[in-house]
N, C-alpha and C positions, 0 to 999 in steps of 0.2 A: 567825456561824464565827468560831473560838477564831482566837487569836493564836499559838498550837502552831504548827512548822513541820509540815508532811505530808513522809513518806518522799522522795516526789521531791525536795522543797526543798532535804534535807539531800543526795539526792545529786548534785543540780546544784551545791552548793556545795561538795562534795567536787570537783568536776572543773574546778571554777573556781580552786580553790586553788593557790597556785605555788609557796607556802612562803615562810618566813622571808625578810625582805630580807637582802639580800647587804651585806657589811660595806664601809665604802668602801674601806678598807686591803685588799691583795692579803694572801695567805698569809704568815707570816712565816717569814723564811729564818734556819736553824742559822747559829749564827755561827761563825766561824772559830775551830778551835782554838790557843790560845796555847800557849809554850813551857810554861808549867808544865801547864799542862793535857794534852802531849805526855809531860813526864816523868811526870806521878801516872800516866798509861795503863799506861807502861814499868813503873812502880813494881808497880802490879798484877800485872801480866802478870807480872812475874820475882817477886815472892812467892808467886805460885801456883806457877810451875814450882821454888821453892826447896820448898814444901810437900809437893809428889810427890816430890821426890826424897829428901826427908828419910825420909817414910814407905815409899817403896820402901827407903830405905838405899843407895841409889846416888848415883856424883858427877851433877852437870847435864848435859844434853845442850844444848852450845851451837845445834843446829838450832831447839830451840823459844825460844830468849832471844832479846827486843829486837836491834836492829843497834848501838843505841849501846852496852850492855852488854859484847855480844863485841870492839866495838871501843876498849874502856876497859880491858876484861880484856888483849887482847892488844898494847894499847899499854902497856902497867904491865908485859908482860912475865910476869904473874904464874904464868901457865901453864904454867910449866917443867916442874911435876912431874905433868902431864895422865894423869889415869887413861886406858886404854884400855878399852873396852864396846864388844860387838860390832865390831871391828875399826874404831872411831871415838874420838878422842880427845874428852875430857869435861873438865869443869871442875871443881874442887873446888868446896864450895857455900860455904868462906872467900872463894874468888877473887869469888864471885858477890856476896855480901853488901858485901865492900869497894867493887867497880865501882857496886854501886847506892847506894852510900852517896857515893860521889864524884859520881855522876850528880845526887841530891839537894842536894849541898853547890853543884855549878853552879848551881842555882838560884838561891842567896841571895848 
């Protein structure tokens, strides 16, 4: 007889196979976002909105801005000359950039 496995041996081996051993650790949990992570996320979202507004040649719609940015603009009362588009007030891009700058400075 030969030492080579038969087809039945291979099938039995496949049926008996239970997979690789599981690690002793459980799955890793994602870490909680830090304040810096949240500010960075707000910055990316805001920059995307500013870019879209610049391409369209329109002011920034506050409904799409992160709450922190809107709060900073409203606290500064920078929205005094807010343009109205489709019956709703919008922010000037300059006001949004200034609010973004203030938000990022608060991190340091």
